[in-house]
C-alpha angles and dihedrals in degrees: 000000000000090000093061117117109257098024092121092053094044093049094046097047093043090053090049091050093242094122137016136198133229125297091258091064096256130117099195097210094183094055117107114256118224126212095257093052091045092054091050092050090053101041106031095078092048099055129050126231094262091055092048093048091049092050091050091059093058118091113262115245096208118084093224099049112091118213091237097049117122091232098049093099091055093047091049092049090044093055095043093050095044095246092123133018124257131182133351090023094043128010096179130051101197092209095176094057117103109257116245125222097250091047093052092046091051093050094045095048094047092047091054096046098252107140108209095195092065100034110098087348091162088069110083104153136101113287099193141346090276097041097048104120110077093195095065116109093242098050097092091045094051089046090052092045090055093044091053094044094244090130141013136196120279124239086270092054096252132130096204101212093175099051116123112242132229121214091257094051093049093049089050090056091049092047091052090050092052091047090050091053088053090052092246098126101067096107091048090054091049092048091048092052091050092050092051092049088055089049089054091056094045093048093049091050088053093045091243098144097173093052090048091051094049092049093046091054092048092048 
């Protein structure tokens, strides 16, 4: 339905040839997206067929990625380009696992040359109740995702880095990233900053110091 969350992103990226649906003409936006499918959605538009075929001939470096698997080329490209980790950091890829929000954000940012470690590097404070430890692996990626308007806080003030993504949710994140690179997200960033400044005032009035601090950092 046209009212479904993500329909704008799905329509736009399908028209641009960035993504495609299933052979039966459906996209299935509410279906869970696994790690292998997520990597393909991110990398397929960035590499031509010759590059993908060549990558598929090289021996996989992960112990759970068969040479003949349909996603082997994307895993190989992902490791070689630094989008995903290979040995010795990671010996298994776990392609069938549902991709989590922070994982997808990391892969998408790295694939598009946005280095989370250096983006907004002067900010090293908790962003929300569930992104409060700055030493976690996903902190810089969630910080970068917020700074590029890929994501925003929920009504509960959370960023939900561990949530499992549907196909529609993942495509929406990718669409926002592409729009950001085209400088089309400026107003969203301004509106988000304004909303967080209001949250600071509301939290202070309610003596909720932690919430005020999170919102101030985000703003």
